[in-house]
C-alpha positions as CSV (number, residue, x, y, z in Angstrom):
1,M,-0.1,-0.1,0.0
2,Q,1.4,3.3,-0.9
3,P,2.1,5.8,2.0
4,N,1.2,8.6,-0.3
5,R,-2.5,7.5,-0.4
6,R,-5.3,7.2,2.2
7,K,-8.7,6.8,2.1
8,F,-11.1,9.8,1.3
9,L,-14.7,10.1,0.8
10,I,-15.3,11.4,-2.7
11,Q,-18.2,13.6,-3.5
12,T,-19.6,15.7,-6.4
13,G,-22.6,17.8,-6.2
14,A,-24.9,16.2,-3.9
15,A,-23.8,12.7,-4.9
16,T,-21.8,10.9,-2.5
17,L,-19.4,8.5,-4.7
18,G,-18.0,6.4,-2.0
19,V,-14.7,5.8,-0.1
20,F,-11.7,5.5,-2.4
21,L,-7.7,5.1,-1.8
22,V,-6.5,8.1,-3.5
23,P,-3.5,10.3,-3.7
24,Y,-2.8,13.2,-1.0
25,A,-3.7,16.6,-2.3
26,P,-1.2,19.2,-1.3
27,V,-3.4,20.6,1.6
28,D,-3.2,17.0,3.3
29,A,0.4,17.2,2.6
30,E,0.7,20.3,4.4
31,E,-1.5,19.3,7.4
32,L,1.0,16.2,7.8
33,E,3.9,18.2,7.9
34,T,2.6,20.5,10.3
35,K,1.4,17.7,12.8
36,N,4.9,16.1,12.1
37,E,3.0,12.8,11.2
38,L,4.0,10.0,8.5
39,P,1.6,9.7,5.6
40,E,1.4,5.8,6.2
41,A,-0.1,6.5,9.9
42,N,-3.1,8.1,8.4
43,V,-4.1,5.2,5.6
44,N,-6.6,3.7,7.6
45,R,-8.1,6.8,9.5
46,E,-11.8,7.8,9.2
47,P,-12.3,9.2,5.7
48,K,-11.8,12.9,5.3
49,V,-14.1,14.3,2.6
50,R,-12.9,15.5,-0.9
51,R,-15.1,17.2,-3.4
52,V,-14.4,16.6,-7.4
53,I,-15.4,19.4,-9.4
54,S,-14.2,18.0,-12.8
55,T,-14.6,14.9,-14.3
56,P,-11.4,12.8,-14.4
57,V,-9.4,12.6,-17.6
58,W,-7.2,9.8,-18.6
59,K,-3.8,10.8,-20.1
60,P,-1.4,7.9,-20.9
61,H,-0.4,6.3,-17.4
62,V,-1.9,9.2,-15.4
63,M,-5.4,10.3,-14.5
64,V,-5.8,14.2,-13.7
65,W,-8.9,16.2,-12.3
66,L,-9.8,19.2,-10.3
67,E,-11.0,19.1,-6.6
68,D,-12.2,22.2,-4.4
69,H,-10.2,22.9,-1.4
70,D,-11.5,25.9,0.6
71,G,-13.2,27.4,-2.4
72,E,-10.0,27.0,-4.3
73,A,-9.5,24.8,-7.5
74,T,-6.6,22.3,-7.0
75,A,-5.1,20.3,-9.8
76,M,-4.9,16.5,-8.7
77,M,-3.0,13.9,-10.6
78,W,-3.0,10.0,-10.1
79,T,-0.2,7.9,-11.4
80,Y,-0.5,4.3,-10.7
81,M,2.1,1.8,-10.3
82,T,0.7,-1.4,-9.6
83,V,-2.3,-3.3,-10.8
84,A,-4.1,-2.8,-8.0
85,E,-3.6,1.1,-8.1
86,R,-4.6,1.1,-11.7
87,E,-7.8,-0.8,-10.8
88,E,-8.4,1.8,-7.9
89,A,-7.9,4.6,-10.1
90,Q,-10.4,3.0,-12.8
91,R,-13.1,2.6,-10.0
92,F,-12.7,6.2,-9.0
93,Y,-13.0,7.4,-12.8
94,D,-16.0,5.3,-13.2
95,A,-17.6,6.6,-10.2
96,C,-17.0,10.4,-11.2
97,Q,-19.1,9.7,-14.4
98,Y,-22.2,10.0,-12.2
99,R,-25.2,11.1,-13.8
100,D,-28.7,10.8,-12.2
101,W,-30.2,10.5,-15.4
102,N,-29.3,10.1,-19.1
103,T,-32.6,10.0,-21.1
104,L,-36.3,11.8,-20.9
105,D,-37.8,8.5,-21.0
106,E,-36.3,7.8,-17.9
107,L,-37.5,10.8,-16.0
108,R,-41.0,10.0,-17.2
109,A,-40.8,6.5,-16.0
110,R,-39.1,7.4,-12.6
111,P,-41.2,6.5,-9.4
112,R,-42.0,9.6,-7.6
113,E,-41.0,9.9,-4.0
114,A,-42.0,11.6,-0.9
115,G,-40.1,14.4,0.4
116,N,-38.6,18.0,-0.2
117,W,-36.9,18.4,-3.4
118,V,-34.9,21.2,-5.3
119,V,-33.6,21.1,-8.9
120,R,-30.1,21.7,-9.6
121,Y,-28.3,22.4,-12.7
122,R,-24.7,21.3,-13.4
123,L,-22.1,23.4,-15.7
124,V,-18.7,22.6,-17.1
125,N,-16.5,21.9,-13.8
126,D,-19.3,21.0,-11.8
127,T,-20.5,24.3,-11.1
128,F,-23.8,24.2,-9.5
129,G,-26.8,26.4,-9.3
130,Y,-30.4,25.8,-8.1
131,L,-34.0,26.5,-9.6
132,V,-35.3,29.6,-7.5
133,N,-38.7,29.7,-9.0
134,F,-41.2,27.0,-10.1
135,D,-43.6,29.3,-11.7
136,L,-42.3,28.9,-15.0
137,D,-45.7,30.0,-16.8
138,E,-44.7,33.8,-15.3
139,V,-41.2,33.9,-17.2
140,N,-40.1,33.4,-20.7
141,L,-37.6,30.5,-20.2
142,R,-35.2,31.7,-23.2
143,E,-35.1,35.5,-22.2
144,E,-35.3,35.2,-18.6
145,E,-33.1,32.1,-17.9
146,D,-30.7,33.9,-15.3
147,V,-33.6,35.1,-13.2
148,L,-34.4,31.2,-12.6
149,F,-31.2,30.2,-11.1
150,D,-28.9,31.2,-8.3
151,Y,-25.6,29.7,-7.1
152,D,-26.8,30.2,-3.4
153,F,-28.4,27.2,-2.3
154,S,-30.5,29.0,0.6
155,R,-32.6,30.7,-2.3
156,A,-33.4,27.2,-3.8
157,A,-37.2,26.8,-4.0
158,V,-38.5,23.6,-2.9
159,T,-41.3,21.4,-4.1
160,D,-42.3,17.6,-4.4
161,H,-40.6,15.3,-6.6
162,N,-43.1,15.1,-9.0
163,T,-42.7,18.7,-9.9
164,A,-39.2,18.9,-9.8
165,L,-39.0,16.0,-12.5
166,N,-41.5,17.5,-14.7
167,T,-39.9,20.8,-14.4
168,I,-36.6,19.1,-15.5
169,I,-38.4,17.6,-18.5
170,L,-39.8,20.8,-19.4
171,M,-36.7,22.8,-19.2
172,T,-34.6,20.1,-20.7
173,T,-37.1,20.0,-23.8
174,E,-37.2,23.8,-24.2
175,F,-33.3,24.2,-24.4
176,D,-33.0,21.0,-26.3
177,L,-30.3,19.5,-23.6
178,E,-30.8,15.9,-23.5
179,G,-27.6,14.6,-23.6
180,N,-25.8,17.9,-23.2
181,D,-23.2,18.6,-20.4
182,L,-25.4,21.1,-19.0
183,H,-27.5,18.8,-16.8
184,Y,-30.5,19.4,-14.7
185,D,-31.3,17.1,-11.7
186,A,-33.6,16.7,-8.7
187,V,-31.9,16.4,-5.5
188,R,-33.4,16.1,-1.9
189,W,-33.3,19.4,-0.2
190,E,-32.3,17.6,3.2
191,D,-29.2,16.0,1.4
192,E,-28.0,18.9,-0.4
193,S,-28.0,21.1,2.9
194,R,-26.2,18.2,4.7
195,L,-23.6,18.0,1.7
196,L,-23.1,21.8,1.8
197,T,-23.1,22.2,5.8
198,N,-21.7,19.0,7.2
199,P,-20.2,16.7,4.4
200,Q,-18.8,14.2,6.7
201,S,-22.3,13.3,8.1
202,M,-23.0,11.8,4.8
203,L,-21.0,9.1,5.9
204,E,-23.7,8.1,8.4
205,G,-26.6,7.7,5.8
């Protein structure tokens, strides 16, 4: 087991992708140096949270991606040395391709669930915004799209699951976004709130 790796809880948006044995980020190395600890002493500790903000890309023998560290985008690199490391890197890569749905037919057929839901959109580099108005009949979607969304989660409009999914279908159709990188999804208000305020709690289920 490589001493420059430890287990981290990986998240993207509101999705908790799992625990992976990934390389240290610069901020982790600085923390170890401050505490005068050896990397191998941290391998099996409780996973810390790492937030991926760009889809990993495979280059020859190396994978690169971006993570959010205290609001700063940090470039990460994973070079594998063994078959086991290559398999773990591929598992991480596959998980980061997470997408809640792929076709509108999937959304139409999806069972509706109880609870409070918000509509989120995902842009390049996993920048997220939230729908603040479900009264779409009151606005022209193409001319006033900027008034519908806000980066501030506290302004997100809350609705039921059926309304959230039907709104996603409407907007995706209107903007011809099926299969596009700009992607709407419905997320539980409680899950997104926990992720933004206390991401470690997502380990508790």
